[in-house]
LUMGUTOR-31742 format. One record per residue (C-alpha): residue number from 1; residue in three letters; x, y, z. Coordinates in steps of 0.25 Angstrom, whole numbers, plus 5000, padded with zeros to 4 digits. Example, Ala and Ser with C-alpha at 12.3 -4.5 7.8 and 13.67 -1.06 7.14 Angstrom:
BEGIN
- num/residu/east/north/up
- 1/ALA/5049/4982/5031
- 2/SER/5055/4996/5029
This chain:
BEGIN
- num/residu/east/north/up
- 1/MET/4965/5452/5360
- 2/ALA/4971/5442/5370
- 3/ARG/4964/5442/5384
- 4/THR/4970/5435/5396
- 5/LEU/4962/5430/5408
- 6/SER/4968/5427/5421
- 7/ARG/4962/5418/5432
- 8/PRO/4970/5415/5445
- 9/LEU/4968/5401/5451
- 10/HIS/4972/5395/5465
- 11/GLY/4986/5398/5470
- 12/GLY/4989/5409/5461
- 13/THR/4989/5401/5449
- 14/GLY/4983/5409/5437
- 15/ILE/4977/5406/5423
- 16/GLU/4979/5416/5412
- 17/ILE/4970/5414/5399
- 18/THR/4974/5422/5387
- 19/ILE/4964/5422/5376
- 20/SER/4966/5427/5362
- 21/ASP/4957/5431/5351
- 22/ARG/4958/5435/5336
- 23/ASN/4964/5448/5339
- 24/ASP/4977/5441/5344
- 25/GLY/4978/5434/5330
- 26/SER/4977/5420/5326
- 27/LEU/4983/5409/5336
- 28/ARG/4979/5397/5327
- 29/VAL/4989/5386/5330
- 30/THR/4989/5383/5315
- 31/GLU/4996/5396/5311
- 32/PRO/5011/5395/5308
- 33/ASP/5014/5406/5318
- 34/PHE/5005/5401/5329
- 35/ALA/5016/5399/5340
- 36/GLN/5021/5413/5337
- 37/ARG/5008/5419/5338
- 38/LEU/5004/5412/5351
- 39/ALA/5017/5416/5357
- 40/LEU/5015/5431/5353
- 41/PHE/5000/5430/5359
- 42/TRP/5005/5423/5371
- 43/GLY/5016/5432/5374
- 44/ASP/5021/5424/5387
- 45/PRO/5034/5418/5388
- 46/VAL/5029/5406/5394
- 47/PRO/5026/5395/5383
- 48/LEU/5012/5392/5379
- 49/THR/5006/5379/5376
- 50/TRP/4997/5379/5364
- 51/LEU/4990/5368/5356
- 52/ARG/4986/5363/5343
- 53/GLN/4972/5360/5346
- 54/VAL/4965/5349/5339
- 55/HIS/4951/5348/5345
- 56/GLY/4954/5336/5354
- 57/GLU/4956/5333/5368
- 58/GLU/4971/5332/5370
- 59/ILE/4977/5341/5381
- 60/VAL/4992/5342/5382
- 61/ILE/4999/5343/5396
- 62/VAL/5008/5355/5396
- 63/THR/5020/5353/5406
- 64/ALA/5028/5365/5402
- 65/PRO/5025/5379/5397
- 66/GLY/5023/5378/5382
- 67/ALA/5023/5363/5382
- 68/ARG/5015/5355/5372
- 69/SER/5013/5368/5363
- 70/GLY/5007/5364/5349
- 71/SER/5002/5351/5354
- 72/GLU/4989/5346/5347
- 73/ALA/4979/5346/5359
- 74/ASP/4967/5354/5364
- 75/GLY/4971/5356/5378
- 76/ALA/4984/5359/5387
- 77/PHE/4985/5356/5401
- 78/THR/4996/5361/5411
- 79/GLU/4999/5361/5426
- 80/LEU/5010/5371/5425
- 81/PRO/5007/5385/5430
- 82/ASN/5014/5393/5418
- 83/ALA/5011/5385/5406
- 84/PRO/5002/5392/5397
- 85/LEU/4992/5384/5388
- 86/ALA/4985/5389/5375
- 87/VAL/4974/5384/5366
- 88/THR/4969/5391/5354
- 89/VAL/4954/5391/5349
- 90/ALA/4945/5396/5339
- 91/ASP/4931/5391/5342
- 92/CYS/4935/5381/5352
- 93/ALA/4936/5384/5367
- 94/PRO/4949/5387/5375
- 95/VAL/4947/5381/5389
- 96/VAL/4956/5383/5401
- 97/ILE/4955/5374/5413
- 98/ALA/4963/5376/5425
- 99/ALA/4965/5373/5440
- 100/ALA/4974/5377/5450
- 101/GLY/4976/5373/5465
- 102/SER/4986/5375/5476
- 103/SER/4995/5364/5470
- 104/SER/4991/5362/5456
- 105/GLN/4986/5369/5443
- 106/ALA/4982/5365/5429
- 107/LEU/4978/5371/5416
- 108/ALA/4972/5366/5404
- 109/VAL/4968/5374/5391
- 110/VAL/4959/5367/5381
- 111/HIS/4954/5370/5366
- 112/ALA/4940/5365/5366
- 113/GLY/4931/5364/5354
- 114/TRP/4919/5354/5353
- 115/ARG/4928/5343/5350
- 116/GLY/4937/5345/5362
- 117/LEU/4925/5347/5370
- 118/MET/4919/5334/5366
- 119/ALA/4933/5327/5368
- 120/GLY/4933/5332/5382
- 121/ILE/4945/5341/5382
- 122/ILE/4940/5350/5392
- 123/GLU/4937/5339/5402
- 124/LYS/4950/5333/5400
- 125/ALA/4958/5346/5403
- 126/ALA/4949/5349/5415
- 127/VAL/4953/5335/5420
- 128/MET/4967/5338/5418
- 129/VAL/4966/5351/5426
- 130/VAL/4959/5345/5437
- 131/ALA/4968/5334/5439
- 132/ALA/4980/5343/5439
- 133/ALA/4974/5353/5449
- 134/PRO/4962/5345/5456
- 135/ASP/4960/5355/5467
- 136/GLY/4963/5368/5459
- 137/GLU/4954/5380/5456
- 138/ARG/4948/5377/5443
- 139/PHE/4947/5387/5431
- 140/THR/4942/5386/5417
- 141/PHE/4941/5396/5405
- 142/CYS/4934/5394/5391
- 143/GLY/4939/5404/5381
- 144/PRO/4932/5410/5369
- 145/CYS/4926/5399/5360
- 146/ILE/4915/5398/5349
- 147/GLY/4902/5401/5354
- 148/ALA/4889/5393/5352
- 149/ASP/4883/5404/5343
- 150/ASP/4894/5400/5333
- 151/TYR/4897/5386/5335
- 152/GLN/4887/5378/5327
- 153/PHE/4887/5363/5329
- 154/SER/4878/5352/5323
- 155/ALA/4867/5348/5333
- 156/THR/4872/5333/5331
- 157/ASP/4886/5337/5335
- 158/LEU/4881/5345/5347
- 159/VAL/4875/5332/5353
- 160/PRO/4888/5325/5359
- 161/ILE/4893/5338/5364
- 162/ALA/4880/5341/5371
- 163/GLU/4879/5327/5376
- 164/ARG/4893/5329/5383
- 165/TYR/4892/5343/5387
- 166/GLY/4877/5346/5389
- 167/PRO/4867/5354/5381
- 168/THR/4874/5368/5385
- 169/VAL/4883/5365/5373
- 170/VAL/4872/5365/5363
- 171/SER/4869/5379/5358
- 172/ARG/4865/5387/5345
- 173/THR/4872/5396/5336
- 174/ARG/4868/5410/5333
- 175/HIS/4861/5404/5321
- 176/GLY/4853/5394/5329
- 177/GLY/4862/5381/5325
- 178/PRO/4867/5371/5335
- 179/ALA/4879/5375/5342
- 180/LEU/4890/5371/5352
- 181/ASP/4892/5379/5364
- 182/LEU/4907/5376/5366
- 183/PHE/4908/5384/5378
- 184/ALA/4897/5377/5385
- 185/GLY/4904/5364/5382
- 186/VAL/4917/5369/5388
- 187/SER/4910/5374/5400
- 188/CYS/4903/5360/5402
- 189/ALA/4916/5352/5400
- 190/LEU/4923/5361/5411
- 191/SER/4911/5360/5420
- 192/ARG/4911/5345/5420
- 193/SER/4926/5345/5422
- 194/GLY/4924/5353/5435
- 195/PHE/4927/5367/5430
């Protein structure tokens, strides 16, 4: 069932985050009726920017509500006060990065799996947000993603991720195999970016 979280920021600016789950039905962009399903789920007359994620580092800049919808990218950024942005995920992490001050505001949403994490998409989005609202109150949110208990990785493939984000990203599955703690990687990337 969809849940909405609200967070007020400086100057009355607010952020609303809506999270769906399997009870809301499939929101896979590969389904032929995706746009219609998303419109029904969203239910707001303001057009929503959604993406065709490709596990990369591309971030589109949204200059009007709904602009760049369907772009192949893993992040969206805007400075507009009423331009909703969306990412869809399965195992990857949906990340919201925002800042709002007295004269500026910025919002980015990111789809971050291990490839996007290693490509630096979170840091790239954070730089964009801080550049647009340098003195703003900062806010981040990482939504549900695969847990380390279920995210088996080869020990060899974990090495470069641990070298970049530290030993907290290395974990174990519930069966004792090597695992990636994606949430720890997202947290580290945000922390290093000043959030």
